[in-house]
C-alpha positions in Angstrom: 99.1 93.4 113.6 97.1 95.8 115.0 94.0 94.5 116.6 91.9 97.1 117.7 91.5 100.2 114.4 90.4 103.8 115.4 87.2 104.6 115.5 87.8 107.0 112.8 89.0 103.9 110.1 86.1 102.1 111.5 84.1 104.9 110.4 85.5 105.0 107.8 85.3 101.2 106.7 81.5 101.5 107.5 80.3 104.5 105.2 82.6 102.4 102.2 80.1 99.1 103.4 77.2 101.9 103.1 78.0 102.5 99.8 78.6 99.6 98.8 75.6 98.3 100.9 73.3 101.4 98.3 74.4 100.9 96.0 73.3 96.9 95.7 69.8 97.5 97.4 70.0 99.8 94.4 70.7 97.7 90.8 69.1 94.3 93.1 66.6 95.3 95.0 67.9 93.2 97.5 65.9 94.6 100.8 67.9 96.3 104.0 67.3 93.2 106.4 68.7 91.1 104.4 71.4 94.1 102.4 72.3 94.2 106.6 72.6 90.8 107.2 74.5 89.6 104.1 77.0 92.8 104.6 77.4 92.7 108.0 78.2 88.7 108.0 80.0 87.6 104.8 81.1 91.8 103.9 82.9 93.5 106.9 85.9 92.4 108.5 86.7 90.0 106.1 88.4 88.7 103.6 86.9 88.5 100.1 88.5 86.9 96.7 91.9 88.6 98.0 90.2 91.7 99.4 90.6 92.2 103.1 87.3 94.0 103.8 88.1 96.3 107.5 86.1 95.6 110.0 83.2 98.7 110.6 81.9 99.7 112.8 78.5 98.9 112.5 75.6 100.8 114.6 77.0 103.2 112.3 76.9 101.3 109.5 73.1 100.6 109.8 72.1 104.0 110.9 74.0 105.4 106.9 72.2 102.8 105.5 68.4 102.7 107.9 69.3 106.5 107.2 69.3 107.1 103.4 66.5 104.5 103.2 64.3 105.9 105.3 65.0 110.1 104.1 66.1 109.1 100.8 62.2 111.1 98.8 63.9 114.4 101.6 67.5 113.9 100.3 66.6 113.0 96.1 64.8 116.5 95.3 67.8 118.0 97.9 71.0 115.7 95.2 68.8 117.2 92.2 68.5 121.0 92.9 73.0 120.9 93.6 73.9 119.1 90.9 74.6 120.4 87.2 70.8 122.0 85.1 70.2 118.7 82.8 71.7 115.6 85.1 69.3 115.0 87.8 69.9 111.8 89.7 68.4 109.6 88.1 70.6 109.7 85.2 74.1 109.1 87.6 75.4 106.0 87.7 74.2 103.8 90.5 77.6 104.1 93.2 77.6 107.7 92.2 73.3 107.9 93.5 74.7 105.9 96.8 77.4 108.2 97.2 75.8 111.8 97.3 73.1 110.2 99.4 75.3 108.6 101.7 76.9 112.0 102.2 73.7 113.7 102.0 72.0 111.9 104.8 75.0 112.4 106.8 74.9 116.5 106.6 72.0 116.5 107.1 71.4 114.1 110.2 74.9 113.5 111.4 75.7 116.8 113.1 78.1 115.4 115.7 80.8 114.9 112.1 82.3 117.6 111.2 81.7 118.7 107.5 85.4 118.9 106.6 85.3 114.6 107.2 81.3 113.5 105.6 83.1 115.8 102.0 86.2 114.4 102.8 85.5 110.8 103.8 83.0 110.2 100.6 85.1 112.0 98.1 87.7 109.8 99.2 85.2 106.6 98.2 84.6 108.9 94.8 88.3 108.4 94.1 88.2 104.3 94.5 85.8 103.7 92.0 85.2 107.0 89.4 88.7 109.3 87.8 89.2 112.7 89.8 86.0 114.8 88.2 84.1 112.8 89.2 85.5 112.8 92.8 85.5 116.4 92.0 81.6 116.4 91.6 81.1 114.7 95.0 82.7 117.2 96.7 80.9 120.3 94.6 77.8 118.8 95.6 78.8 117.0 99.7 80.0 121.8 99.9 77.0 122.5 98.3 74.7 120.5 100.3 76.8 121.1 103.2 76.4 125.6 103.3 72.4 125.0 102.7 72.7 121.9 106.0 75.5 123.8 108.7 75.6 127.2 107.0 75.8 127.5 110.4 79.0 126.1 110.1 80.5 127.9 107.9 79.5 131.2 109.7 81.7 129.8 113.0 85.2 130.7 109.9 
């Protein structure tokens, strides 16, 4: 058993925890400080009902959750415009909203993380909750958002 995890694995766990925290906040209306405290003390790195939750990079987790909340008024219209016509973000399932918001935030504000990594990570998270079509939608939406937010990355080839 390894006692340490690679930075990428810690960030993957932080992304998943962030999506789950955003979902919980959306559904239950739990305030940010309470949600962060709950996830950090009771979920991340713990075993719950036989499921082991991997250790997560706490600062990255907090940045994602807090950043999505801070930027949500800017993120939602971007996502709305990218979704297929007739499907505004408010009509999308709460867990899908959380995935798209976290991915959109990371693409726009975390330029230190490569586009490919962001898209792959959130498509993987989508696969944990949805069938192939929904994961494909996450891929398409985040790819379109990445082309807007990081056009220079695509121009490089």
